[in-house]
FIMAR-223951 format. One record per residue (C-alpha): residue number from 1; x, y negated, z. Coordinates in steps of 0.25 Angstrom, whole numbers, m for minus. Example, Ala and Ser with C-alpha at 12.3 -4.5 7.8 and 13.67 -1.06 7.14 Angstrom:
% residues 2
+-----+-------+-------+-------+
! seq !  east ! north !    up !
+-----+-------+-------+-------+
!   1 !    49 !    18 !    31 !
!   2 !    55 !     4 !    29 !
+-----+-------+-------+-------+
***
This chain:
% residues 94
+-----+-------+-------+-------+
! seq !  east ! north !    up !
+-----+-------+-------+-------+
!   1 !   m88 !    70 !   135 !
!   2 !   m75 !    74 !   143 !
!   3 !   m67 !    82 !   132 !
!   4 !   m71 !    71 !   121 !
!   5 !   m62 !    59 !   116 !
!   6 !   m67 !    45 !   110 !
!   7 !   m60 !    36 !   101 !
!   8 !   m62 !    23 !   102 !
!   9 !   m61 !    13 !    91 !
!  10 !   m61 !    m1 !    94 !
!  11 !   m60 !    m6 !    80 !
!  12 !   m75 !    m7 !    80 !
!  13 !   m75 !     0 !    66 !
!  14 !   m86 !     7 !    62 !
!  15 !   m78 !    15 !    51 !
!  16 !   m63 !    13 !    52 !
!  17 !   m56 !     9 !    38 !
!  18 !   m48 !    19 !    33 !
!  19 !   m35 !    16 !    28 !
!  20 !   m25 !    23 !    23 !
!  21 !   m10 !    18 !    31 !
!  22 !    m1 !     9 !    22 !
!  23 !    12 !    16 !    19 !
!  24 !    24 !     9 !    26 !
!  25 !    34 !     3 !    18 !
!  26 !    47 !    11 !    16 !
!  27 !    54 !    m3 !    22 !
!  28 !    53 !   m16 !    25 !
!  29 !    63 !   m21 !    14 !
!  30 !    55 !   m31 !     4 !
!  31 !    44 !   m32 !    13 !
!  32 !    38 !   m43 !    21 !
!  33 !    34 !   m37 !    35 !
!  34 !    24 !   m44 !    40 !
!  35 !    25 !   m45 !    57 !
!  36 !    12 !   m45 !    65 !
!  37 !     9 !   m50 !    78 !
!  38 !    m4 !   m45 !    84 !
!  39 !    m3 !   m57 !    94 !
!  40 !     0 !   m49 !   105 !
!  41 !     9 !   m54 !   117 !
!  42 !    23 !   m52 !   114 !
!  43 !    21 !   m46 !   101 !
!  44 !    29 !   m56 !    95 !
!  45 !    41 !   m54 !   103 !
!  46 !    41 !   m40 !    96 !
!  47 !    39 !   m44 !    84 !
!  48 !    48 !   m56 !    82 !
!  49 !    60 !   m44 !    84 !
!  50 !    54 !   m37 !    73 !
!  51 !    53 !   m48 !    64 !
!  52 !    69 !   m52 !    67 !
!  53 !    72 !   m36 !    65 !
!  54 !    66 !   m37 !    51 !
!  55 !    72 !   m49 !    48 !
!  56 !    86 !   m44 !    51 !
!  57 !    83 !   m34 !    42 !
!  58 !    79 !   m44 !    30 !
!  59 !    64 !   m40 !    30 !
!  60 !    55 !   m53 !    30 !
!  61 !    43 !   m54 !    39 !
!  62 !    30 !   m61 !    42 !
!  63 !    25 !   m65 !    55 !
!  64 !     9 !   m63 !    56 !
!  65 !    m1 !   m63 !    71 !
!  66 !   m13 !   m60 !    74 !
!  67 !   m21 !   m71 !    80 !
!  68 !   m23 !   m61 !    91 !
!  69 !   m20 !   m46 !    95 !
!  70 !   m36 !   m44 !    98 !
!  71 !   m41 !   m43 !    84 !
!  72 !   m34 !   m38 !    72 !
!  73 !   m27 !   m47 !    64 !
!  74 !   m36 !   m56 !    52 !
!  75 !   m40 !   m50 !    39 !
!  76 !   m31 !   m62 !    35 !
!  77 !   m17 !   m59 !    43 !
!  78 !   m19 !   m45 !    37 !
!  79 !   m20 !   m49 !    24 !
!  80 !    m9 !   m59 !    25 !
!  81 !     0 !   m48 !    30 !
!  82 !    m4 !   m39 !    20 !
!  83 !    m1 !   m48 !     9 !
!  84 !    13 !   m53 !    15 !
!  85 !    20 !   m40 !    21 !
!  86 !    23 !   m28 !    15 !
!  87 !    22 !   m21 !    31 !
!  88 !    17 !   m27 !    45 !
!  89 !    24 !   m26 !    58 !
!  90 !    13 !   m28 !    70 !
!  91 !    17 !   m28 !    83 !
!  92 !     8 !   m29 !    99 !
!  93 !    15 !   m30 !   111 !
!  94 !     9 !   m36 !   126 !
+-----+-------+-------+-------+
***
């Protein structure tokens, strides 16, 4: 057992979904950028500055917040962000 490496998956998925990563936009021009606060302490401080810098460049933003950092974002929130935004910035901090 000394030479073996075990990788544990904390998601409890029996068969993880395989999805292609979407292409990154070439620029934020013309896009609404979603800013997702995952509810970690002081994450909003970082996101406030990101949002200010985006606004200074004329980029539209929408703010969202997860109910708790301990769980994934609810499906309704993820669907709303996908419908309303062309890109998302998510941050965590302590």
